[in-house]
A tleap script that builds the chain and sets N, CA, C and O, in Angstrom:
source leaprc.protein.ff14SB
mol = sequence {
  NMET SER GLY ALA PRO PRO SER SER PRO ARG
  ILE GLY HIE ASN GLY GLY PRO PRO LEU GLU
  GLU PRO GLU ALA ASP GLY GLY TRP GLY ARG
  TRP ILE TRP THR LYS LYS HIE LYS ALA ALA
  TRP LYS THR PRO PRO ARG GLU ILE ALA LEU
  ARG ARG LEU ALA ARG ALA GLU GLU LEU GLY
  MET THR TYR LYS ASP TYR THR LEU GLU ILE
  LEU GLU ARG GLY ARG TYR CLEU
}
set mol.1.N position { 0.899 -1.222 0.083 }
set mol.1.CA position { 0.007 0.018 -0.029 }
set mol.1.C position { 0.958 1.186 0.024 }
set mol.1.O position { 2.124 1.149 0.415 }
set mol.2.N position { 0.266 2.265 -0.443 }
set mol.2.CA position { 1.114 3.438 -0.584 }
set mol.2.C position { 0.968 4.488 0.562 }
set mol.2.O position { 0.856 5.698 0.367 }
set mol.3.N position { 0.984 3.858 1.813 }
set mol.3.CA position { 0.900 4.598 3.160 }
set mol.3.C position { -0.423 5.445 3.373 }
set mol.3.O position { -0.528 6.336 4.216 }
set mol.4.N position { -1.483 5.021 2.437 }
set mol.4.CA position { -2.796 5.547 2.705 }
set mol.4.C position { -3.392 4.911 4.034 }
set mol.4.O position { -3.028 3.787 4.379 }
set mol.5.N position { -4.250 5.593 4.728 }
set mol.5.CA position { -4.882 5.133 5.886 }
set mol.5.C position { -5.779 3.756 5.323 }
set mol.5.O position { -6.255 3.734 4.188 }
set mol.6.N position { -5.913 2.736 6.197 }
set mol.6.CA position { -6.890 1.777 5.862 }
set mol.6.C position { -8.233 2.162 5.942 }
set mol.6.O position { -8.690 2.824 6.874 }
set mol.7.N position { -8.978 1.691 4.819 }
set mol.7.CA position { -10.255 2.119 4.581 }
set mol.7.C position { -11.027 1.314 5.645 }
set mol.7.O position { -10.549 0.363 6.264 }
set mol.8.N position { -12.324 1.822 5.793 }
set mol.8.CA position { -13.304 1.098 6.787 }
set mol.8.C position { -13.748 -0.124 6.225 }
set mol.8.O position { -13.678 -0.239 5.001 }
set mol.9.N position { -14.248 -1.173 6.994 }
set mol.9.CA position { -14.739 -2.404 6.457 }
set mol.9.C position { -15.880 -2.108 5.583 }
set mol.9.O position { -16.545 -1.089 5.770 }
set mol.10.N position { -16.158 -2.965 4.606 }
set mol.10.CA position { -17.254 -2.719 3.714 }
set mol.10.C position { -18.506 -3.506 4.316 }
set mol.10.O position { -18.342 -4.337 5.209 }
set mol.11.N position { -19.698 -3.227 3.818 }
set mol.11.CA position { -21.003 -3.860 4.225 }
set mol.11.C position { -20.733 -5.367 4.069 }
set mol.11.O position { -20.176 -5.825 3.072 }
set mol.12.N position { -21.143 -6.095 5.073 }
set mol.12.CA position { -20.943 -7.432 5.150 }
set mol.12.C position { -19.843 -8.014 5.623 }
set mol.12.O position { -19.738 -9.240 5.610 }
set mol.13.N position { -18.866 -7.202 6.108 }
set mol.13.CA position { -17.558 -7.627 6.645 }
set mol.13.C position { -17.908 -8.216 8.029 }
set mol.13.O position { -18.726 -7.694 8.787 }
set mol.14.N position { -17.220 -9.350 8.294 }
set mol.14.CA position { -17.550 -10.057 9.393 }
set mol.14.C position { -16.667 -9.672 10.680 }
set mol.14.O position { -16.751 -10.341 11.710 }
set mol.15.N position { -15.892 -8.660 10.578 }
set mol.15.CA position { -15.090 -8.278 11.590 }
set mol.15.C position { -14.008 -8.935 12.003 }
set mol.15.O position { -13.425 -8.614 13.039 }
set mol.16.N position { -13.620 -9.938 11.226 }
set mol.16.CA position { -12.357 -10.800 11.474 }
set mol.16.C position { -11.029 -9.892 11.255 }
set mol.16.O position { -11.048 -8.776 10.737 }
set mol.17.N position { -9.903 -10.540 11.724 }
set mol.17.CA position { -8.727 -9.790 11.444 }
set mol.17.C position { -8.284 -9.758 10.074 }
set mol.17.O position { -8.613 -10.715 9.373 }
set mol.18.N position { -7.575 -8.800 9.545 }
set mol.18.CA position { -7.221 -8.774 8.182 }
set mol.18.C position { -6.392 -9.872 7.862 }
set mol.18.O position { -5.617 -10.331 8.700 }
set mol.19.N position { -6.499 -10.386 6.590 }
set mol.19.CA position { -5.845 -11.532 6.133 }
set mol.19.C position { -4.498 -11.151 5.522 }
set mol.19.O position { -3.521 -11.899 5.539 }
set mol.20.N position { -4.521 -9.889 4.963 }
set mol.20.CA position { -3.312 -9.451 4.194 }
set mol.20.C position { -2.154 -9.153 5.239 }
set mol.20.O position { -1.018 -9.621 5.161 }
set mol.21.N position { -2.613 -8.317 6.208 }
set mol.21.CA position { -1.594 -7.902 7.107 }
set mol.21.C position { -1.943 -8.129 8.577 }
set mol.21.O position { -2.491 -7.252 9.245 }
set mol.22.N position { -1.586 -9.417 9.100 }
set mol.22.CA position { -2.076 -9.795 10.346 }
set mol.22.C position { -1.280 -8.801 11.383 }
set mol.22.O position { -0.236 -8.202 11.122 }
set mol.23.N position { -1.945 -8.766 12.512 }
set mol.23.CA position { -1.411 -7.854 13.519 }
set mol.23.C position { -0.170 -8.478 14.144 }
set mol.23.O position { -0.184 -9.661 14.483 }
set mol.24.N position { 0.904 -7.707 14.305 }
set mol.24.CA position { 2.200 -8.266 14.611 }
set mol.24.C position { 2.177 -8.669 16.226 }
set mol.24.O position { 2.929 -9.580 16.573 }
set mol.25.N position { 1.520 -8.160 17.011 }
set mol.25.CA position { 1.444 -8.456 18.417 }
set mol.25.C position { 0.303 -9.267 18.817 }
set mol.25.O position { 0.138 -9.588 19.993 }
set mol.26.N position { -0.626 -9.669 17.724 }
set mol.26.CA position { -1.628 -10.460 18.020 }
set mol.26.C position { -2.870 -9.778 18.382 }
set mol.26.O position { -3.891 -9.857 17.698 }
set mol.27.N position { -2.754 -8.999 19.641 }
set mol.27.CA position { -4.024 -8.037 19.862 }
set mol.27.C position { -5.184 -8.807 20.417 }
set mol.27.O position { -5.225 -10.037 20.411 }
set mol.28.N position { -6.156 -8.006 20.914 }
set mol.28.CA position { -7.355 -8.418 21.389 }
set mol.28.C position { -8.257 -8.884 20.114 }
set mol.28.O position { -8.945 -9.899 20.224 }
set mol.29.N position { -8.251 -8.294 19.160 }
set mol.29.CA position { -9.025 -8.736 17.951 }
set mol.29.C position { -8.735 -10.048 17.551 }
set mol.29.O position { -9.614 -10.882 17.336 }
set mol.30.N position { -7.342 -10.296 17.428 }
set mol.30.CA position { -6.827 -11.625 16.907 }
set mol.30.C position { -7.196 -12.657 17.832 }
set mol.30.O position { -7.533 -13.750 17.377 }
set mol.31.N position { -7.173 -12.414 19.344 }
set mol.31.CA position { -7.332 -13.298 20.266 }
set mol.31.C position { -8.883 -13.746 20.316 }
set mol.31.O position { -9.158 -14.935 20.472 }
set mol.32.N position { -9.852 -12.802 20.186 }
set mol.32.CA position { -11.262 -13.018 20.112 }
set mol.32.C position { -11.486 -13.861 18.899 }
set mol.32.O position { -11.991 -14.976 19.031 }
set mol.33.N position { -11.147 -13.408 17.746 }
set mol.33.CA position { -11.332 -14.016 16.450 }
set mol.33.C position { -10.941 -15.454 16.537 }
set mol.33.O position { -11.712 -16.288 16.062 }
set mol.34.N position { -9.752 -15.856 17.131 }
set mol.34.CA position { -9.205 -17.252 17.189 }
set mol.34.C position { -10.268 -17.933 18.076 }
set mol.34.O position { -10.720 -19.009 17.685 }
set mol.35.N position { -10.692 -17.422 19.195 }
set mol.35.CA position { -11.394 -17.981 20.147 }
set mol.35.C position { -12.874 -18.240 19.463 }
set mol.35.O position { -13.497 -19.255 19.772 }
set mol.36.N position { -13.289 -17.512 18.744 }
set mol.36.CA position { -14.579 -17.768 18.064 }
set mol.36.C position { -14.570 -18.698 16.970 }
set mol.36.O position { -15.562 -19.364 16.671 }
set mol.37.N position { -13.383 -18.763 16.320 }
set mol.37.CA position { -13.251 -19.657 15.132 }
set mol.37.C position { -13.142 -21.083 15.812 }
set mol.37.O position { -13.704 -22.024 15.251 }
set mol.38.N position { -12.517 -21.273 16.875 }
set mol.38.CA position { -12.399 -22.471 17.510 }
set mol.38.C position { -13.821 -23.011 18.030 }
set mol.38.O position { -14.133 -24.200 17.962 }
set mol.39.N position { -14.532 -22.146 18.482 }
set mol.39.CA position { -15.941 -22.505 18.966 }
set mol.39.C position { -16.882 -22.803 17.758 }
set mol.39.O position { -17.842 -23.544 17.968 }
set mol.40.N position { -16.702 -22.330 16.608 }
set mol.40.CA position { -17.390 -22.618 15.527 }
set mol.40.C position { -17.183 -23.919 14.882 }
set mol.40.O position { -18.061 -24.544 14.287 }
set mol.41.N position { -15.929 -24.297 15.041 }
set mol.41.CA position { -15.436 -25.607 14.490 }
set mol.41.C position { -15.274 -26.637 15.533 }
set mol.41.O position { -14.663 -27.677 15.290 }
set mol.42.N position { -15.844 -26.367 16.787 }
set mol.42.CA position { -15.903 -27.401 17.672 }
set mol.42.C position { -16.570 -28.683 17.395 }
set mol.42.O position { -17.621 -28.633 16.755 }
set mol.43.N position { -16.139 -29.777 17.764 }
set mol.43.CA position { -16.674 -31.048 17.265 }
set mol.43.C position { -18.029 -31.289 17.756 }
set mol.43.O position { -18.193 -31.421 18.968 }
set mol.44.N position { -19.094 -31.366 16.889 }
set mol.44.CA position { -20.508 -31.596 17.311 }
set mol.44.C position { -20.626 -33.080 17.936 }
set mol.44.O position { -19.733 -33.910 17.765 }
set mol.45.N position { -21.739 -33.334 18.636 }
set mol.45.CA position { -22.076 -34.616 19.091 }
set mol.45.C position { -21.971 -35.613 17.992 }
set mol.45.O position { -22.162 -35.353 16.804 }
set mol.46.N position { -21.615 -36.904 18.534 }
set mol.46.CA position { -21.268 -37.975 17.402 }
set mol.46.C position { -22.595 -38.094 16.461 }
set mol.46.O position { -22.426 -38.158 15.244 }
set mol.47.N position { -23.679 -38.118 16.908 }
set mol.47.CA position { -24.826 -38.326 16.026 }
set mol.47.C position { -24.993 -37.150 14.842 }
set mol.47.O position { -25.351 -37.431 13.698 }
set mol.48.N position { -24.745 -36.076 15.195 }
set mol.48.CA position { -24.707 -34.954 14.200 }
set mol.48.C position { -23.637 -35.070 13.319 }
set mol.48.O position { -23.848 -34.861 12.124 }
set mol.49.N position { -22.357 -35.412 13.767 }
set mol.49.CA position { -21.130 -35.560 12.876 }
set mol.49.C position { -21.239 -36.663 11.925 }
set mol.49.O position { -20.621 -36.579 10.864 }
set mol.50.N position { -22.065 -37.848 12.224 }
set mol.50.CA position { -22.078 -38.895 11.454 }
set mol.50.C position { -23.208 -38.440 10.404 }
set mol.50.O position { -23.097 -38.759 9.221 }
set mol.51.N position { -24.202 -37.751 10.830 }
set mol.51.CA position { -25.273 -37.341 9.845 }
set mol.51.C position { -24.748 -36.267 8.853 }
set mol.51.O position { -25.140 -36.267 7.686 }
set mol.52.N position { -23.975 -35.470 9.260 }
set mol.52.CA position { -23.197 -34.491 8.301 }
set mol.52.C position { -22.267 -35.298 7.384 }
set mol.52.O position { -22.168 -35.010 6.191 }
set mol.53.N position { -21.570 -36.333 7.957 }
set mol.53.CA position { -20.545 -37.123 7.063 }
set mol.53.C position { -21.484 -37.811 5.999 }
set mol.53.O position { -21.098 -37.802 4.830 }
set mol.54.N position { -22.639 -38.382 6.299 }
set mol.54.CA position { -23.298 -39.184 5.492 }
set mol.54.C position { -23.787 -38.163 4.230 }
set mol.54.O position { -23.688 -38.448 3.036 }
set mol.55.N position { -24.248 -37.112 4.691 }
set mol.55.CA position { -24.940 -36.144 3.804 }
set mol.55.C position { -23.968 -35.662 2.835 }
set mol.55.O position { -24.295 -35.546 1.654 }
set mol.56.N position { -22.637 -35.331 3.298 }
set mol.56.CA position { -21.478 -34.758 2.669 }
set mol.56.C position { -21.161 -35.871 1.650 }
set mol.56.O position { -20.993 -35.528 0.479 }
set mol.57.N position { -21.066 -37.129 1.975 }
set mol.57.CA position { -20.756 -38.101 0.877 }
set mol.57.C position { -21.758 -38.379 -0.149 }
set mol.57.O position { -21.448 -38.769 -1.274 }
set mol.58.N position { -23.084 -38.158 0.276 }
set mol.58.CA position { -24.162 -38.265 -0.673 }
set mol.58.C position { -23.922 -36.967 -1.775 }
set mol.58.O position { -24.263 -37.067 -2.954 }
set mol.59.N position { -23.395 -35.954 -1.309 }
set mol.59.CA position { -23.223 -34.822 -2.172 }
set mol.59.C position { -21.915 -34.740 -2.813 }
set mol.59.O position { -21.634 -33.838 -3.603 }
set mol.60.N position { -21.079 -35.714 -2.467 }
set mol.60.CA position { -19.754 -35.724 -3.260 }
set mol.60.C position { -18.702 -34.703 -2.591 }
set mol.60.O position { -17.733 -34.266 -3.213 }
set mol.61.N position { -18.996 -34.376 -1.275 }
set mol.61.CA position { -18.131 -33.247 -0.654 }
set mol.61.C position { -17.472 -34.049 0.441 }
set mol.61.O position { -17.737 -35.209 0.754 }
set mol.62.N position { -16.497 -33.178 1.018 }
set mol.62.CA position { -15.880 -33.690 2.338 }
set mol.62.C position { -16.548 -33.113 3.394 }
set mol.62.O position { -17.178 -32.068 3.238 }
set mol.63.N position { -16.470 -33.747 4.575 }
set mol.63.CA position { -17.154 -33.327 5.758 }
set mol.63.C position { -16.814 -31.904 6.094 }
set mol.63.O position { -17.676 -31.141 6.530 }
set mol.64.N position { -15.482 -31.510 5.884 }
set mol.64.CA position { -15.120 -30.194 6.355 }
set mol.64.C position { -15.830 -29.162 5.356 }
set mol.64.O position { -16.394 -28.178 5.833 }
set mol.65.N position { -15.805 -29.387 3.936 }
set mol.65.CA position { -16.474 -28.653 3.023 }
set mol.65.C position { -17.967 -28.519 3.391 }
set mol.65.O position { -18.563 -27.448 3.282 }
set mol.66.N position { -18.527 -29.624 3.820 }
set mol.66.CA position { -20.061 -29.468 4.060 }
set mol.66.C position { -20.261 -28.685 5.342 }
set mol.66.O position { -21.138 -27.825 5.417 }
set mol.67.N position { -19.479 -28.968 6.318 }
set mol.67.CA position { -19.554 -28.058 7.505 }
set mol.67.C position { -19.281 -26.518 7.281 }
set mol.67.O position { -19.905 -25.605 7.822 }
set mol.68.N position { -18.366 -26.407 6.499 }
set mol.68.CA position { -18.036 -24.848 6.053 }
set mol.68.C position { -19.360 -24.336 5.388 }
set mol.68.O position { -19.739 -23.200 5.674 }
set mol.69.N position { -20.007 -25.022 4.614 }
set mol.69.CA position { -21.232 -24.430 4.030 }
set mol.69.C position { -22.373 -24.217 5.013 }
set mol.69.O position { -23.183 -23.307 4.832 }
set mol.70.N position { -22.446 -25.041 6.048 }
set mol.70.CA position { -23.344 -24.707 7.034 }
set mol.70.C position { -22.988 -23.461 7.866 }
set mol.70.O position { -23.838 -22.634 8.195 }
set mol.71.N position { -21.656 -23.371 8.195 }
set mol.71.CA position { -21.311 -22.282 8.971 }
set mol.71.C position { -21.428 -20.969 8.143 }
set mol.71.O position { -21.937 -19.938 8.581 }
set mol.72.N position { -20.927 -21.113 6.957 }
set mol.72.CA position { -21.080 -19.823 6.051 }
set mol.72.C position { -22.510 -19.313 5.709 }
set mol.72.O position { -22.812 -18.120 5.728 }
set mol.73.N position { -23.307 -20.261 5.413 }
set mol.73.CA position { -24.638 -19.851 4.838 }
set mol.73.C position { -25.739 -20.140 5.889 }
set mol.73.O position { -26.852 -19.654 5.689 }
set mol.74.N position { -25.532 -20.852 6.933 }
set mol.74.CA position { -26.490 -21.068 7.967 }
set mol.74.C position { -27.609 -21.937 7.455 }
set mol.74.O position { -28.702 -21.955 8.020 }
set mol.75.N position { -27.347 -22.638 6.412 }
set mol.75.CA position { -28.338 -23.588 5.887 }
set mol.75.C position { -27.737 -25.054 5.542 }
set mol.75.O position { -26.533 -25.213 5.338 }
set mol.76.N position { -28.577 -25.997 5.501 }
set mol.76.CA position { -28.089 -27.217 5.249 }
set mol.76.C position { -28.455 -27.644 3.743 }
set mol.76.O position { -29.523 -27.357 3.201 }
set mol.77.N position { -27.493 -28.317 3.194 }
set mol.77.CA position { -27.760 -28.609 1.568 }
set mol.77.C position { -28.526 -29.839 1.562 }
set mol.77.O position { -28.890 -30.335 0.495 }
savepdb mol mol.pdb
quit
């Protein structure tokens, strides 16, 4: 960048840390983002994980890709 001040986040920005220039010291934003990321990817109960795995295989997706769709869009395929 040419020394210009960073622009404010656009509409729809999720408030996560910048991917291009991570904070050097970590900081509060980085810590809370990491904590929430871990909570979102926490392993669900066995029954739910098996149901997701079966559905992902039906769709020809990996379990991780299927779970990511659920987390990103908030809907089941």
